[in-house]
N, C-alpha and C positions, 0 to 999 in steps of 0.2 A: 408316766412323765419321764422317768429315767430312760426307758426304752426309746421314747420319741426323740429325746436329746441325743442318744447314741446314734439313732438313725440319721438325724440331721447332720451330725459330725461326719458320718460315713459319706453322705451325699456330697457335702462340701469338700471333703478330702478328695473324693473321686473327681469332682469338677475341677479342683485345683490341679490335680495330677494330669487330667486331660489337657488343661490349658498349658501346663508346663511342657507336656509331650508335643502338643501342637506347635508351641513356640520353638522347642528344640528341633522339631522336624523341619520347620521353616528355615531356621538358621542353617541346618545341614543342607537343605535344598539350595539356599543362596550360595553357600560355599561351593557346592558341586557345579552350580551354574558358572560361577567365576572361574573355577578350575577348567571347566569345559572350554570357555572362551580362551583361556591361556593355552590350552592344548591346540586349539584351532590356530592361534597365532604361530605356534611352533610347527604347524602342519602335522601334528601327531594325531592322526585321525582314529587310531585305535584307542589312544587315551581319551580322545574327545568322546568317542562312542561309549566308553566305560563311564565317564562322568555324566553324560547325557542320560544314561539309564539310571544312574544313582540319583539324579535330580528328580526323577519320578514325575509326579503331576504338578511340578512347580508352575506357577502362573506364566512364567516366561519360557516354558518348554517350546512354544512355537518359534521363539527366536533361535533356539538351538536347532530346531528342525529346519528353519530357514537357512542357517549357516551351512548345514550339511547338504541340503538340496542345492544351494548355490555353488558349493565347492565341487559337487559331482553332477553338475547340470547336464553335461554331455552324455553321461551314462544313465541319467534318470529316465524312467518310463513315463508314459502318459498317465498311467494309473497313479504313480507316486505324486505327480504334479497335481492332478485333479483331486486327489485325496487331501493334499495340503490346502488347496483352494476351498474345498468344501468344509474343512475343519476350521479354517481361519477367516471366515467371511467378514467378521467384524474388525479384523486387524488391518492396519495400514500396510503390513507386509504383503497382504493379499494382492494389492495393486502392483507391487514390484514383480511378484512371481507371475501374475497374469500378463503383464507386459512382455516378459521374457517368453512366456508360453505362446503368446500370439505371434511374436516374431519367429519363434521356432516353426509354428504351423505355416506361416507365410513362406519361410525359407524352404519348407518341404512341399510347398504348393498344395497344401491340404485345405483348400478353400472352404469346403462344406464344414469341415471340423472347426475351422476358425469362426465361422458365423454361428455355429452351434455353441461354441465356448463363449462367444461374446456377441450376442445378437444386437446390442446397441452400438451406435457409432462412438468410437473412442475419442478421447480428447487430444491425444498425441497425433501430430501431423503424419509421421511415418505410418502409424497404425491406421489412420484414416485412409491413406492411399491404398494400403493393403486391404482394408475393409471394403472399399468400393471396387477394387479389383476382384475380390472374392465374390461380390455381388454379380459382377460380370460373368465370372466363371461358373456361377450357379444359376444362370438364366434370368438374372434381374438387371438386364442391360439398361433399362430406363433409369433406374435409381443410380446405377453406376455412372451414367453420363451426367446426371445432375450433380453428383458428387465431384466428378472430374472438373466440371465447369466452375464449381465453387472453389475448389482448390487451385485451379489455374489462375484465377483472378487475384494475383498477388504480385507486388512490385519487386520482389527479390527472388533469388533462386530457391527452388523447392528441393528437398532431399532426394537422393537417388531412388528411394523407395517409391517415389511417384512416377518414375520414368515409364514403368510398364503400363500403368493406368493411362498416362498421357499419350503414349504411343498407340495404345488400343483405341483410344478416343479419336485420335487423328486418323488412324487407318480405317476406322469405321465411317469416316466422312462426317463425323459429328462436330468436329472443331471447325469453326468458321474463321474467315479472314478477320472479321470484326472482333472475335475472341482474341486473336493475336494482337490486333491493333490496340484494343483496350488494355491489354497487359503491357504493351509498349508505353502507353500513357502512364500507367502505374509505375513502371520502371523509371520513367522520366521524373516523376514526382519524388521517387525514392532515391534519385541520383545514382541509379545503377546503369551506367552507360554500356557496360559490357553485355548485360542482359538485353538492353534495348537494341543494340546492334545485332545481337544473335537472333532476336525475334524478327527484326527487320528483314533478315535474309530468308526467313520462312514465308514471307508474303510474296504473292505473284507479281509479275512485272507490271501489271496494271495498277498495283498499289505502290510502286517504288517512288512515284512522285511524292506521295504522302510521307514515305519513309525519309526521303531526303529533306523534306520540309521539317519533319520532326527533329532530325539530326542538326539541321541549321538552327532551329529554335533552341535546341539544347546548348549549342556552342555559343551563340551570340543572340540573346533574346531581342535586343534593340534592332539589329539588322533584320531579323525575321519579321518583327512587327511592322517595321517600315516598308517591308516588301508587300505587305497585305494592304490592298486598297479598299477592299470590301469583303466582308465575311458572307459567303454564300453556300457553305456546306457544314455539316455537323463536325467533320474531322477538323476543318479549319478553325471552327469556333473552339474546339477542344485544345488545339495548339495555341491559340491566342490566350485562352485561360491559363494554361501551364506557363506560358511565357510571361504573362503579366504577373502571375503569382511569384515567380522567381525574381523577376526584374524589380518588383516592389521593394525588395530588401537589399537591392544593389544600387539601382539608380531610380529612386522613387519618383522624382520629377519627370523623368523620361517615361516611366510607366504610366503616370497619370496623363501625360500628354497624348500617349498612344491610346489610352482608354477613351479620352474625349474624342479623338479623331475617328475611332472605330465604333463608337457607341451607337450611331444611327442604325448600323446593321447588326451590331453585337446584341442589342436589346431583344432581338428576335429569339435569343437563346437565354431565357431568364435565369435558369439555374446556374449556368456557367458565368453569366454576367454578375450574378449575386456573389458567387464564390470568389471571383477575382476582385470584386468591389470590397469584400470583407478584408482581403489581404492589404489592399491599398489603404483602407481605413486604419487598420492596426498599425501599419508601418508609419502612417502620418501621425497617429497619436503617439507612437513611440518617439518620433522625432521632436515633438512638442513645439514645432515651428508654427507660428500663428497663421502664416499664409497657407500652410498645408492643412491646418485644423479647419480653416474656413471651407475648403473643398471637401474635406473629410466629413464635415457636418452635413454638407449637401448630399453626399453619398449615403449617409446614414438615413436621411429623410427619404431617399430614393429606395434604399434597400435596408429597412430596419432589421436589426438583429440584436438579441439580448447581449451576446458576448461583446459586440462592438460598443453598444451603449454602456455596458458596465465598465469597459476600458475608458470610455469618455467620462463617465462619472468619477472614476478613480483619479483621472487627471484633474478634474474639477476640484476634487478634495485636496489634491496636492497643491494646486494653485489657490486654494481657499476661495474659489469663485462660487459662492453659495447660490447666486442667482442662476448659474448654469445647472446646478444640481436640481433646482426647482423646475428647470426646463426639461432636463433629460429624464428624470425619474418617472414622470407620467407616461413616457414613451416605452418603458419596459412592459413586457407581457404581464398579465395578471399574476402568473406564477412567480416571475422574477421580482415583482413588487413585494412579494411576501418574504423574500430573503432578508434575514435579520440585518445584515450589513447595510442594505440600501434603505430599509425602513429607518434605521438609526440616523444615517446621514441626511435623509430627506427631512426628518424631524429637526435635526441640528440646523439645516439650512433655513427651515421655517422660523426657528428661534433667532437666527441671525437677522431675519427680516423683522421679526416682532418677538421680543423677549417673553411676551405673555400669550404666545400663539396657542389657541385651544386645540387645533388639529395636531400640533406637535406634542402637546401634553397627552392627548389620547393615544398617540402612537407610542410614546415613551412609557406610559402607564402599562400598556399591554406587554411591551418589550421587557420591562423590568420584572415581569413574572418569570422570565426565562433564566435558567441556570447556564449562562454562557458568557463569553467575552462581551458581546453586545448587550446582553441583558444586564450585566454588571455595569457597563458604561451608561446604560439608560438609568439605572438606579443612582449612579453618581450624579448624573445630570439633574435628577429630580431631588436628590438628597434623601433617598429612601433606602431602607436596609436591603441587603442582597437576599434573594430567595434561592435557597439550596434545594428545596423540595425533595429531600431524601426519603427513600422508602426502604424498609427492611423486610425481606421475605420471611414469612412464618413457616418454619420447617415442619413438615409432617414426618415425625420420627420413624414411623413404621414404613412409610414410602421410601424415605431416605435409606433406611437400613437394608431394604431389598436391593436398592441400587448399589450400595456399598459392598454388599455380599456377592454381587455379580462377578463373573469371571473377567468381564471387561474392566471393571473398576480395579480388581485385584492386579490385573496386568499393568495398569497405570501406576498403582501403588508400588509394585516391585521395580518398575522402570525408574521411578523416582529414587527408590532406595539404592538401586545399582548405579545411579548417576547418569542414566541414559535419558537426558532431558529432552532432546529432540524427538526421540521415539515416544516419550511420554506425552508430549504436546500433540503429536500426530494421532496417538491413540485416544487422547482426550477429545479431540475434534470429532473423531469417529464415534466415540461414545455419546457425545452430546447431540449429534446430528439428528437421530430419529426421535428424540425425546420431546415431550411437551414442555411448556413454560415452567410449570411447577417442578417437574423433575430436573430440569436444567438448573433451576435456582437451588433446589435441594443439593445438587452436586456441587454447585458453586460454593455453598456454605460449607460443605464437607471438605472442599479443597482449602478453604480459608482456615478451618479448624486444624488442618494438618500442616499449615505453613506453606502450601502450594500457591503462593500469592499470584504468580503469573497465570496459573490455570484458573484461579478465581476471576482474574481480569478477563481471560478468554471466554469464560462462561457468560459474562455480561455483554461482551462484544458480539459473540456469535448469536445470542438471542436478542441483541439490541435492547437490553434492559438498562436504559440510561439512568433511571432514577435509583438503581441499586448501588448507592455510593460506596458501601462497605466492600462490595465485590469489585466495582470499577476502580476504586482508589484505595486499595488496602494499605495499611501501615506496615509495609514490608521492611525487612532488614532494619528494624527499629534501633537496635543497639549501635549499628554502624552509622546510621544517619544522625542519631543523637550525639555520638562521639565527635563526628566531624563537623557537625553544626556548631558545637561549642569550640572546637579547636580552630575553625576558620572564622568564627563569629559571623556566621550566615544563618538566616532562618532555616530551621529544619524543614519547614513546609516548602521553601524554595528548592532545596536540594531534592526533596521527594517529587516536586512538580517537574523538575528537569528530568529525573530518572523515569518518571511515569510517561512523559512525552517521548523520551528517547527509546525506551525498551519495553514499555508496558510491564515493568518490574520483572523482566526475564533476564537473569544473570548471565545466561549463555548466548545472548543475542549477538548476531553478527550481520553487519550490513553489507550490501554489494560493494560499497566503497572501502570496506575493510575496518569499519569502526566496531568496537567490541565492548560487550558487557553492559551492565546496568546504565551507565552514563555515557555509553557509546563513544569511547575514546579511540582516536586513531593512534596507532603505535608510536608514531613520531611525536605526537603531542604528549603522549604518556611519558615517553623517554625524557623529553625536554622538561616537563613539569616535575618529574621525579628528580632530575638533576638540580633544578632550582630550589626544591624543597627538601632535599636530602632524604627522599623516600626510597626505601628498599624496593627496587624494581629491576628484575633481571631477565624476564621472559614475557612474551606476549600472552602466554597462557595465564599469567597472573591477572590479566584484565577480566577474566571470567570469575575471579574471586571477589566477593562483595567488599571485603575489607580493603583490598588494594584498589579496586575500581572506584569506590566511593571516596577513598582517601585522595586519589589522584584527580578524580573529577571535581571534587569540592575545592581542591587546591587550584585547579585551572579556572574554575568559576570565580574564585576569590580574586585571582589575578585580573580577570576581566572586570570584576566589580570595582577594583581599585583603579584600574585604567579609566573606567567610565564614571568615576565619582559616585558609585553606588546606584547607578541607573540600571535597573533590571532589564529594561527594554533593549538597550544597546548591548548589554552583557549577554542576554539570551540570543539576540541576533548574531553576535560575534561567535558565540558557542556553536551555533548552527552553521553559519555561512563563512565564518572567518573574520578576524578583526580588519584585515585589509579591505574587505568589501564594505564593512561598516564605515570605515574611514572615507571610502569613496562616496558612499551614500550621504554621509554628513556634508562632504564638500559640495555635492550636487544640489542638495535640498534647501540650503538656507535655514533660517530660523522658522520652525513650525511647531505647533503644539504636539505633545506626545501622541494623542489619538491620531492626528494627521500623519505623523511620522510612521506609526505602525501601519496605518492603512495603505501607505504608499511605498512600503518596502517592495522593491522590484521583483524579488523572487517569491513566487506563490508559496513554496514550501516554507520559506523562512517567515513569511507573514503569518501563516497559520501556526507555525511553531511558537512564535512570540506570543500570539494571542492565547494559545493553549497554556503555555507556562504561566502567564499572568492569571488566567482563570483557575488553573489547577492549584496554584498556591492558595487561593481563597478556599477551595474545596478541601485541601489538605490541612487547613486551619480550623476545620469544623469542630474539633474537640477543644479548641482554645476558648478562652473567655470572650475574646473579641476578634472579629475577622479583620484582616489587613485590608487596606484600600487596594482597588485594582491598580491604580497608579498613585504614587505620592505626588505632592504638590510640585516637587522638582521635576518629576517625570512628566507631568502634564504641561509644564511651563513652555512658553513660546521662545525657547532660547537654545535649541539643540546645536546649531552650528557654532555659535559664539561660546557656549559653555563647554562643549565636549570635543570639538574638532581638535583643539590643542592637545587633548589627551592622547592623541596618536603620535 
């Protein structure tokens, strides 16, 4: 017994020692990695190489290899490049090096090597042009010409990489005058007059009458349309279409007048007539003028289109013309009739006609089973509880352990530790891509356990696992949200709903408009909010810190909530689109109920944003004793203009 005990102690001591050594070794590797990057910044490549070797088999060794290969790209051999590509097939760095290598091969005119290195058509336009040129140079002319024709059909200039392919295509007599003409029409639509004129000079003298007609139509659409007495050719019909579509948004009544005059001959070109009719319809609906709506409705009957009918339905909601909703909804396609939005408003319109409508009740009962904005609206209409329908994945510990011990996962783990968030997210997407549902969910749960909340969200989004609420809506940055919820006297669930909609809980998020961090603050807004609230804010980089971002974002949201008397609908709309736009919408809209105000927000993005924030707040309240209402009584009330416009 004593010997067994001694043996157990020895085994445990050995295991502990190995664990300590492994941890110590990892710490050393991390340090060498950081020192290597520091040497790289100093362009001390001898020191870099020393630290790279000391880092050994660190999971991020490939990132050091990438830095070295990039720095000495001009001197690198094919063997070195191909070795990197072969070793790092699962890493997103592979794509970067592969692009550079393909550009090198193209520059050296090594066309066969290029196709061998990348036999599939690339996504990048430059590389696509080189790819098809490589096909031409390796005896695959037919495929090359098809690729050239596809790339040519574009309304803006193509990169210089395409010049060789386009020239060869033309020199071989494969490019037709119609190809040039069709691209001119695309340039017309894209308002690229320079390209349009350039292409016009490439057409033969026999086509110059068309060119002049196109240039005339581009300059003054009304004059061109008036010059056409009858449409008797394809090219003329195409010019009429382009002219009507542009004129519809400048001089709508003139455009419709010309449509009526030319329609007897124009209807022989049904696709073009349909396209220009849709623009006339949309412009008429946007104008909201009753006399225009009358002829727009006639055009919809002549050329039914879901997009135009949906615009007409939304205007009917804004005008609270419930009879029109009952008229237009049945004209939608079967697919469009299944959209939650229109099912809800059709049921609403039926209830306005008959408060005890059985068809409305059936629609609402089905809709109320959905975990969505419209599902929650339907539940409110019926007075039934919200259905969250949450699921939680049961992790297979052995399967998860295999995934966690993989080199790909370790690479993500170390990128997170090193603060390379963007690289971690790119590697995470690559890691999840080839996996099945259970494996993805196992990794999503592993991310949640490690506090990688944005990666947990990505796991649910990539796999479209909408019922996995713990992954989709993690309780991220709980300390900060709790702190500022109390300080601003705003519901924690509301702050989290805004952050989830803004950044999907990614603290390093950066938008194309320049918004930053969890609550996506613009630097100017952050600066002004910090000044008003005496918050320590000195640098834009602070917006990537959860503490600062949530502190400023919650302060700005509180300011909006005070301005709009606690109305979350208006506050969320202002957070997304700006208070100045909300004030304009309030002035334009008159007094309408909350659901109508939300449905008729002019900006598609803002409309979806507000709906998501309201729904997400309910979902983020799932741990509370009671779920909040989708809309409060004040938010539902039919008094938006009279109650809130003065707030601006």
